[in-house]
Phi, psi and omega in degrees: 000121183285139177081358177262129182272132181267134179267137179271145174197168184235137171272144184264106178269347182293316176301324182291321179296317185291315178296326176296316180296317179299322179300313184291315185294309184291330177301313182296317179298313181296320181290320182297315177301319176300319181293321177294321176299318182297320180291323183296340181286341171240354179226085185300338177298338181289354171292350172071007174068024174219160186295339193275342182239020179285161183304317181303330183268324186272343177295314176294331176297316178300307186297316179294323180294315185280327182284300190271333182267312180286299182289320179304310180294326177296322178299309179302314179301312182297320183286317180296339175271314188282321189296312180300322180294320181292330186257357181052051179199141176289164179302143188307315184222118177295323180301318178295323178301316186283328173297314177304317182291307184290327179296320181293320180294323178296321178300313183296316179300317180297320177297318181295337178276308189287321184298311177295342176277358178082015178271096188210152173268349180068008177278130186303126183066009181217040189285342186290146185281170198303321180297321182290326175304317182294318182297320177304312183297319183294313182294323179298321183288326176297318179299310185297318181295320179300317181294313183290324175300318182295321181297319181294324182269012189291158176254353181262132187296308185258147175275125178288156185308324180302321183292325178303315181294322176300310178303309179302321180295312181303310186293313187294312182299323177299310181297314183299311186298317186288320183287322183284333186271001180300123181203162178254123179293140170263321179207189181298328184237023176217136178211162174242136184303146177291340180250157182232148168055237185301315181296320177299318178299315181294313179296319177300318183275343164298314176288314183299317179287324183275347167296315177296326182286314191255359174248324184254351179243300188290327175296321181291331175294320177299316179295322179299317183292342173262309191280330182291313174298324177298310184294323183275344184060045181222145180288157177302141186303305186217123178290314184294321175299324177298319177300306185296317184288329176297306188288321178290323182296313182291329182285314188282325185308317190296338185276345199277352184310319181301347180291353174277354189235026183290145184063013177268192178281005178294141178308142185301319182301323181288324176299318183297315179300318179300318181291315185302309183290330180291319175298318178295335184297335184299329181296303179295330179296310181288336173302318179293320181291315181299318182294328177287312185291322183286345175293338180275005180302135179081000180235012183294336176295330176292330183299330178298324186251339186261111181297329177305312180289329175300313180296317180299314181299312181292322176304306184297321177296318176300321174303314180296320180293313180299320182278354166274320184291322179306301176303327180291321181287345178281344178287131188305322182288327177284318184299323180306323180277316191271332181298141185072005177250179183285359178297318180296323179295316180297316181304312180297325181282332173301315180289313185295304184286318183282303183284300184289310183299305184298318182289329177292318178297317181300316182296320180290322177296333179278319185287317186305305182298329181287322181280334178260005172055056182202182177262160175301135185304315181213109173295326183295317177298319180294320179292322174299315174303319180299310181294324176293319175298314180299313178296327178296317181297315181296315179291340177277308192283314186304308179301329179291323176296317180294318179300316183298309181296317177306307186296312183298318180295322180291324178300321190266358186285133174242145178284174179294336180280002178083013176254162178301134179291327182232074188293333179273113185308325185297330175303323183282342178276312185302322183300331187253008180305315179302327179293320177300325179291317180294321178302317181296320181297317176302315178296323177297314179302312183297317176299314181300319181298318181295326179292325175299322182293317181302316177302314184294321179288324180293319179293323178298314181295327181293326185274351179247185175231127189290133176257101181293325182236132177242120189278144178208166177215151181198155175291147176294155179285126179257147178306136185245128173267144178303128173274152182289132178075014177290135179302132189307322184286332175297320179295319179297325182293346177272349186241084186301323184290313178300317181298319180294321181296318181295319178296320182296314177302318181299323184271343181279334187303303184300314178300315182296316185291331179276318189279313187302311181294326181296327181277321187271322185277112185299329186290347176295333179230085179298129183280158180235120189301332182281350184278117184243160177297160178292145175289165183302317180293317179297322180298315182292323177297320181297316183295327179288321178297325178288315184301324183275002176066032183295339182290345180291340181237343185236125174277165170224060181202106181266116185279158187279054175251145179300320182300328180278314178297328176292323187280316191246335182119188184313137183292155189284142184246147181305321186290348182285345189256008192294343177253013182271104177233105359278170171290155182225052182287332178075163182236354190210134181250087169277335170239178185286161175296146185246008186292340175240028182286340181302128180074000182280331178230155176289161181306321183299324181298310182299324178298307183293324181292328175285318183287322180208091184303326182299331187292330182260330179230085182303132181091003184296148177262001181289139179286149173287151179235059184297332181295336178300331183287335184247340177293132178270134182273137179277113182259008186300333184267009179300315178301318180296322182293317179301314180296320180295318178294326175298318181298324182280359174105006176286129189277057170288147178301150174308131179073012185294340183299334177287328181271340190307313187297315181299318179296320180302312188291324179304307182296319181301313182298323178297318178291320177299320179296320179297318180297316184296325180291343179260007179082024177241130179268132178211154179264141182298333183271001186284155181306316189295330179294317177299317184291320178300321182300315178297310181297325183283347176279329193303125170078004186278340180299322182288337179289335179288322178198149173249003177293138178233146173243107184301000000 
């Protein structure tokens, strides 16, 4: 352009390198922990005989490591490379970039320490305790401020489609994280949720579903819109399709959370809304997939030879498969079969391994040669990684589908006499053990492929020389007047602040309409007069149950199906959960539902079952917890717990915190006496006594009376 002065500036590749290396390192850790957890499901000895490596403790470690450490670092690497180039401006603040990097690694390290120690809120994808939650919010704000600062200093007039997705992701994750994490601290590492029972369940799955949407989906769609056209050297197929699919996706996604709670005690109207919006979601989701795949038109010959494109094609296809399956699983008739089974696990991993994992691998294979100014060390190794990963996904998902259908059909099977054909839950677990073995093989293949990639990336870096700063030039942004007849969305793309506000409005509508009435309208949770707060010992036992991650294998929600009421007892009512902070309905039954287990077995049965599950249930896959019989429970924080719960509205009498310990000891002595009569010696302060008290309480309130006062 004649007469236009071009400004010189540099892109920072160093931050991208650091986030890239962190992605790879944490990815290997997260996958390895996942593989250990998978092995534990058919080989309980792999729990290694200590409290820190049991399945209940390492499952949340695995999910947090792969979601926030592996995928999280990949998002930051991808954005810190693409955003400056799309806006023709370096990131606004290097200091904020590094605060983002080191802050995020610190959060991951704290998660890796606290979760195996059992310091957890037990909320799915939000297990970290309140001080770490605050740190997450601060680091996330640093990332967002850096993004918005860069947008304001940009030299490019319009925001490209990738940036829309980055902005929506930043805003929505901030809103979700803050509202779901609201809690009242008891101490530095213990808090109780601000919501209880049904409300807690709705808020948690509004968050849980949309964490998948706005952390695992929208940022990756943004990355797809940058890296896929770059790798294929083709323009995006349709600009108008990208507009339609962006706005409809962020508006519809936020409503779909209740589909995780179908047939539960959640109000029917909220379940219906969740189903309707989940089914509608298939349109914008597939709009994104189609836009990605059709971008490759004329470049399919490259897919044969370029491993980067191979990974991308399978990633986008896996996204399409997972977003077809999600709406299908939201249909109540399908959900009745699939919920609490391994189908949900398979569904999550098609998205996680296929969409997030494969796209991350593609992006790393694309970035490394460019930042080190060389060629990829070995295309053959990358292609081998691709096939190992693909086989890994197949060996993971297919056995899980078989396991899910087998187990669900066995749960629901009745004999000719009208009784359950498989009354012992364990029969349905033993049947699917071979599928668990195949799943672990799939995980091993996938992890081995990732290790190949590490070798390939290290060799690539060694043969090149790293370019920490990349020079570019562009004309300064001149003030722009609206042109007559300008397309409305083009005008919005020039106004990042306005655009962000509109995206925020779009995501707030659905959440507000579902959550506010559930919390404010009393009739949504009819109370039951016989439901009383937990006794001090039961409360301690419940916190122990939470700390050991028992909710990872046991649900506490009996759905109104004959097959469930025959097996477990009376179906669960909303009013039974009013003192449950957090709710513990669970998402997966590796073991039976426990909501009516109270009074079903003597205290001694629970004692033996915890110390050696095989002695009570031959063939059980549950790890033994012998240390509970000898570990002395610290009750010093009991007064603080009672006071905190009183502030949250639990009707303990005024000053009860002084009396609580005495009441606890009375109940503990009673359990010790019961155990002694069965020939078992136990100490009243031991962990196992508190856990038995909690398990014996479960579901017993409803047995006293079924009368409810709305």
